[in-house]
N, C-alpha and C positions, 0 to 999 in steps of 0.2 A: 504494500500500500504506500503510495507516494502522496504527500501532502505539502503544499507550498503556502507559505505565510502571506496572506493578503495585506494590503496597507493598513486596514483598520485594526489589525491585531499586532502591529509593530510595537515592540516593547513589553509585551505580556510575558508572564511566566510560561515556560514550555509545558508544564503539567496542566495548567489551567486551560491553555489553548486546546490541548489534545482532549481534555475532558469535555469541552463544548462540542467537539467534532465527533467524539465517540461516546454518546450518551449511554450506551449499553454497558459501559465499563466504568467502574468506580475510579475516583481519583487515586485512591491507594493502590489499586491494581495498575494504573498507568504509571505511577511512581515506581512500582516494582519493575515494570517493563523497562523503564529508563535505567534503573540501577543494574539490571541484568543484561543490558545491551540490546534489548529488543527494539529500541528506538535509536536510530542513527541519523546523523546529518549527511546528506549526499556529498560525495567527493572529499570526505575527511574522516580519518580514523579516530578523531578525538572522542574521549568519553564525555557523555552528557550528564548534566545535573537537572533535577526537577525544577530548581529555582532559577535556572538561567533564563535571561531575557532573549526572546526571539526577535529576528529582524525581517523586515519586508523582503520577500523574494527567496528566503532560505527554503530549501526543500528537505523534508525529513522522510526517512524510510522506516515504516512501522511493520514489524514482523511479529505479530502476536504469537506467543508460545502455544504449542499444542496443549490441550487440556490433558493433564496427567492423571492416570488412574490413581485412586486412593490406595493406601496400604491396607485398608480394612477389607475384610472378606465379606461379601454379601451373604446374608442368611435368609432363607425362606421361612419367615415367621408370619403367622396370620395377623393381619391388621384390619381394623375397622375403619375403612376409608369413607369419609362423609362427603367429600368433594374432591375432584381432581381435574386439572386441565394441563396444558403445556407449560403453564407458568408456576403453578403451586399445587399443593396437596394439603387438605385439611383432614386430620386423623383424630379419631377418638381413642386416646391412649389408655390402655388398661392399667389399673393399679398393679404395681409390682414390676413394671418395665422401666428400666433406666433409659433416659433420653440419649445421652452421649457417652461414648467410651471414656473411661477414666480408670485410675488405679483400682484394681479389683473388679472391674466391669469391662473386660476386653472382648466380650461377645454377648450376643443376645439383646443388644440395645435397639432402640428405635432407629438409630442411624443405620445399623447393620440391616435391619428389616427393610428400610426405605431404599437402600442400595439395591436390594434384590427386587423390590416391588417396582421401582421407577425405571431401573435399567438405563437404556440409552436416552431416556427423556431428561436425565440430569445432564445439563450442559456446562457445569463447572461453577464453583464458587472459589474465587481466588486461584483460578487456573487449575483447580483440582476437581475431579469428578466426584462430587459428594453433595448431599442435600444441605440446604442452607437453613440451619436452625435459627429461627427468629426469636423465640422465647422458649423457656423450659418449664416443665412441670416436675415436681419432686417425684422420686421413684414411686411412692405410695399414693400420690394424687392421681386421680383418673380424670379423663375429659379431653377437651378440644385443644389442639395445637395446629398452627399453620406453619408449613415448611416450604421454602422457596426452591425452585429448580434451577434458577439462573442467577447470575451475579446481579443483574439489573433489578430483578424482582426482589431479591434479598435486600438490596439497598433501599428500595421503596418501602418494603414492609418494616424494616428496622426504623426508617424515618417515621412511619405511622406509630410505631411503638413509642418512639421518643416524643412525638408531638401529641400523643394520647388520642389520636383518631382511631387507633385500633382498640376496640373495646372488649373487655373480658368480664364475664359474670360467673361467680362461683356459688354453689350451694354448699353449706357446711352445717354440721351438727356440733354444737358447743355445749359445755357444761353450764348449768344454771340458766339464768335469764338476764341478758344484758340490760343495763339501765344507763341511759335511756334506751328504749327498744329500737330506736333508729338514730344513727349519728355518724360522725366522721372522725376517724383516728388519724392524727397528724403527728408524726414524731421524726426524729433522726434515727437511722438504723446503721449498725456497723457490726464488726466482729465483737463477740462477747469478750470482755477483758479477763474473764475467769475461765471460760471454756472456748478455746480458739476455733473449735469445729462448729460452734453454734453462732447464730446471729442474735442480736439483742438491741433493745432500745437504748440509745446512748445519749449523753448530755451534750457531747461535742464530737467533732471530727467524724460525723456520720453523714449519710445521704438522706434527703427528705423522703419519707414514705407516707403515702396517703391511701387510706382504705375507707370506703363508705360501706356501712352495713345496715341491714334492716331485719328485724325479727319477724319471721313469717308465722311461726307457731311454737308454742311451748308445750312440752310433754313432761310435766313434773320437774325432774332435776336436769332436764336438757332442753335445748331449743334448736329449732331449724332456722337458720339465718341465710340471707343472701349477701354476698360481698362483691363490690365493684372496685376495681383498682384504678388509681390515677398514675401509679408508679409500679415498677416491677422488681422490687428488691428481693433478694434471695430469702425464702421462707417468710415473706411479708405477712400473709394472713395468719400463719401459725404464731409468729412473734407478736403481732398486734392483739390477737385474741388472748394470748397469755398475759400481755401487758394490761388489759382491762379486766383481768381476773376471770375470763371465761374461755379456757383453752379448748381446742378441738378434742372431741372424743377420739380415743384411740391413738393419740399422739404421744409416742414414748419419749420424745426429745423435749418438747415444750409443754407437755400436758401435766406431768406429775401425777399425783394420786387422783386429782379431780377428773382426769381424762380416762382413768382405768374403767373399762366397761366390757362386759361380754357381748355387747350388741354388735360391735364391729372391731376387727382386729387390724386396723390400720388407721391413719388419720382420716377423719370423716370429711373429706374435701373433694369436691368434684367440679371441674370446669365445664359448666353446662351450656354457656352461650358465648359466642364469638362473633364480632362484626368487624369488617374491614372494607377498605376501598381497593378493588382489584387493580393492581398496578398497570395492567395493560388496557382493560376495557373502561376503567374508571367507574364501574358500577359499584354501588354500596351493596355488600353481601352480608347476609345474616345466617348464622349456623347455630344449631342446637343439637344436643344429644341427650338421651335419657339417662337417668341414674343407673349405675350398675346394680346387680342384685343385692350385694352386701349393704349398699346404701339404702335400698328400698326396704330391706329387712330391718335395718336399724331405725328407720323412720316409721315404718308400719304402713306406708302408702306409697303410691307411685308419684313421680315428679309432676308438680303443678306448672304447666307451661304458661 
């Protein structure tokens, strides 16, 4: 690919100019191409920098690297696919499935399953053939997730996640009855100073976390609530409900004795609704998925849509 600098772009940064001409690729990806020599100036062997200023009439040769196969091995694992097209896939993740490979989880994850399910429709994230995870659910949290198939779609969905136009709604069973029954929890969250593997509400050096909740029904010593997130901090709902004294049922990490129940043997949290703007069609899309059977059994009724 040959690109020549027109007069109106004289003096711009090289990476910014290329970003405007190659909208399907992120600026970080283009910067990586420049570092790795995939962008060269015609008739000169000089190495280029992302920050260098371009001049009218200069010609650049762009040779995008081939999408590399991932080191992960695809695994044929049953998935509950709610929606899929060439751009993205929405999946109803089962409780007990880890989203992304990590220490101790080098197989059987959602990423391994999507590699097998999507196959050649994955066109590369960061020049590697892999699904683009936009947001995560904890291992024992069930429900809806959206995953990108291309770099461009991934960038758009991450932007929606950051500007809060991507909406997520969770149903949860918590201990006791929250007071007030409807409200907003706003705190700073960060690593627990006492247990580094846990998150906690902190007084400083944390990130803002905002959870809106509403009590739908009370069953004696427990309540069914709906939570909507403005931010996506790790373990946010679990930490916030612990913070207000009403931890999730079945949560062994943040629940303590108040969460111990024979009704459900995992944290009682389900991502039931998801809405987003499709990065290609610009249509607003709404998705929902029913409660899994263990959640139904704990509530004693099916999900109220």
